[in-house]
N, C-alpha and C positions, 0 to 999 in steps of 0.2 A: 669485509670485503670478499668478493670472488676472483679468480685469476683472471679475470677481463676486465675486473676494476668496477662493477655493482654492485649493489647493498645486496644484500644478503637480508632476508626475509626472514627474522627471529619472535615476531613481535608473540606475544600468550592469547591465545582466544579466549582464558578466562579472566575475568575484573579479578574474581575473587575465587579463591581453593579453599573449599571445604573438606572433603574427604576424594582422594582417589580424584578420578575426572568428573567429579562432584563438584560444582560451584557456581557463579553468576558468570554467566557466557556474555560477553559484548552483542552475540549476536541475538538472544534474550532481551537483551536491556535494551534493541535497538528496538523493538515490535513494541518494549513497554515506553520506551519514551514516543513511541510515534501514535501511540493510542492516546496518551497524556497531552500531547499536543493534539488530537480529533480535537478536543475535551475544552482547553481553553480557545481553541481558534471558535468553537460551535457558541458557548458561553458570549464572547463577541459577535456573535454573526446574532445571536439576538439579541444584544442589548443593542445593534445596529438594524434590529427587523430585518436581517438578511437572512433569518432559516426557517423553511417552508412549515418547522415545526414548533413546539411548546417547549419550556422548559422540564414539564410535566412527563415529555415524550422523553426526551432527552436519554432515561437512562436503557428503556427498550432498544432505542437504536444502537446507542451504544453497545449492547451485548451482542444484536444481533451482526452488527458490520464487525465484529471481532469471531465471533463463532463463523462468522463466513471466511475471512482471511484466512483464520487459522488452518481452519478442516479444507476449506478447497485450496488453499496452497499445498498443502501437504498431501492428499490425497492425486492435486492434480500433479505434483512432481513425481509420486510414485504411479501413475499412468501413463504420463507423456513422458519420463526420461526413462524410471526405473521398475517396469517390469517385468522384463525376466529376475531382476533382483527380486519382485514381490511372488511371484511366481517360486522360486527358493526358499525364502524366509516370508513368508508369508505375516510375522510378526515385524518383518522390517519396516510395516505401514506405521510403527509408534514408537521407532527411533527415533525420536526427532532432534537427540543429544549428539547423532549424528552429521547432523545436516540435513541439506532436502526441502526448503522451500521453494514453488512454483508462482511466478509473477502470474501468468495466463490461468493457471489454477484459480488463484486467488481471487481474479476478476470474475471468475464463474463464479465462486463463492459469493461475491459480491452483489454480483447478481442477484442471487436467491434471496441474498439478507435484502434485497430493495424489494422484491416480490414481496415477503412476510412482513417488512415495514408497510407499507401499501394496504397490507389484510390488517394489520391491526391499527393504524393510525387516518388510514383515507387519502394521504397524501401518495403522489405520483410516483411512479419506480423513477422514470428522470428528473424528476427533482430532486429526489434525491442522492440519485446521483450525481447527477450537476454540483452539489454541496461535497460531495464524497470527493469528490474530483482535485478539490481544491485543496486538500490535505491528505492525498494518496501518495503526491511526490514527493512530501519527507519522508514517509515510511521508504521507500521506494532510496531515499537518501542516506538513511540510518542504515539502513539493509545492505547495500553496499559495500559501506564502509565499513561495517563487519566482515562483512565478503573477504575483504583486503586482510581485516588483521585475525582472518581463520586461516589464511595463505590459501586459499581456494578460488575457483573460479578465474585462473589465470589465465593471460594471453598468449597467443601466439611470439614464437622466439623472432628477440630484436638488440639490435646492436644499439639504440640509443640509448643516451646517456643517464636517462629518469627510467629506464630500463631495472626490474628487480627480479633477482632470484630466488624462485621458492622452493623450497627444501622438497618439500610433497611433489614436485612436478616430474619427478623422475628421478633413478636410480644409482646408488653411485658415488664420490664425494660430493660433498653440497657446492667444496669452491670450481667444481669440474662440470655442474651442473650449468648451460645455456640461461641466459639471462630471458626473460620476457616483459613483453608490455601488462602494465598494473592496470587491466583492462577493467580490472573493478571501479575506482575510479575514475575512469572514462563513463561508468556507465552512473556514479553517483553525479558526477557532474551534469551530465546533460539530465538522463533521467527524473534525476534529484531535483538539484540546486536550478539549472536554467527552467523545467518545466512549473516547480513551485514558483518561481517566480511571475512565470509568463499567466500559470492558470489562476494566479493572484490580481494581479494588472487586469486581467480580462473581469473576472469575481467583480473587482469594485472602481474599476475608470470603465464599464460598459453597460451595456442593458443585455449583454447574453443570458443573463437571468430569466429576464421575461419572455426568453424562448427555451424551454424544455430540452434541453439534446443535445443544444448545442455547445455546452463547455463538455458534456462527455466526449460527442464528438470528436471537440479539437484535443483534448486530452489523452484520446484512442490512435489519433490520427500524427501526434506530436511525437507519445511516446512509441510507436511503431514504429517512426522514423530512428528517432534514436535508439534504441534498439537495434534496428537493423543497420547502422554506423556501427554500434560497436563490438556487434559478431565479427564485423569485418577485424577485428584485431584480438578477438576473443578465442581462446584454444575447444573447440567441439567438446563440449562433456555428455554426448550420445551420438549412436549411429546418424547420420546425414540421411534425411528424405528427398527424394530428387536433387542432387549437389547440394542442400544449403541443410545449413546448421538447425539446430528445432527451432533453435530461437527466433531464428529469421522466418522461417516456415511458418511456426506460428502469429508471429508478428505481422504477417500477410493477412490475415484474414482481421487481426485486433484492426488495421488502416484501414481495411472495405468495408468491418462494421462499422467506423469511427465515419468515414467520406457518409454511410450512408444515414447515422441518425443527425449529421451536420445538414445533410441538404434535405430531410425530413422536417427539422426545427425548422430551416431558415424558409421554406414554402408551407409552412404553419401557420407564421406570426409570433407574436408575442399574445402572451399569457400571464398576468402580473405574479406576482406569490401574491399571496394572502395578508392582511396587515392584520397582526395580532393585537387585538385591545388591551389592553390590563388588564387583571380578572378584575370586576367589583368586589371588592370587602361589604358584605354585606350588618347595615348596624342592627344590633338588637334596639328589639322595640320597647318602648318604657311602657310596662303597664301601671294602668295608675292602684294607689294601692286599698285595698277591700275597705269598706265603711263597716266598720263594726253595728251593723240592726241590735236596737233593743229590742226585748218581746216586750210584744203587747199584753197588758198586761187587761 
């Protein structure tokens, strides 16, 4: 405990240590579990005929989304948050073990993935994104919990009883560091748990999937609102833009695009998902036995 009586963060970011700083991290495990969740949910969607894809297309969709999320989140972080660091050390872009993934970059990566999926499967980008948005909050939930375990992306100084002292938040004796908002957990709750519940209620208990783009728009709108709210408690991790944290500034555009998608989907009306009939198994044809022809003498 600190002198103020608050808990001092002392969690190990590695679940398993292999050698030195190499091991299985909670942050990496969060990504793995999120992708496993996506596979499980998509199999459920297939059984309930709520997916625009067929089983044979699942592998392509998964690989496209995984690459889109990972590459987009890393490149996005470098461009949106750490460009000076990249210019000083270009190899910084591959140092993923030091953290640094951006939701806004991952969002752009998923857009590119949806474009690629449309080229390969013919499924519209909006139908793909509507399905993806029902799964994405789980990744946000697990990722923010991993941020908390890592002791990074802490909040503003506060004296609320649930505040936490993060040793990496300042120099000097840990016991004397001021406690801060555990803003990572605020984001995990709102951007993750609440948004996940809302998206699945809309997916299963409404006809939103019949209007491609509506679920995508709602996801973007509520994510932006929750992110901007949480940014009020979070310590900015980069210089401000027009007096706003970068998370708030980028989320304004996410909100605007979400409004556009929702209005466009509402005006266009319903476009039902295709109903995938089970593939017919061809029955082998029985060939009559050949008759032995007797040679005429």
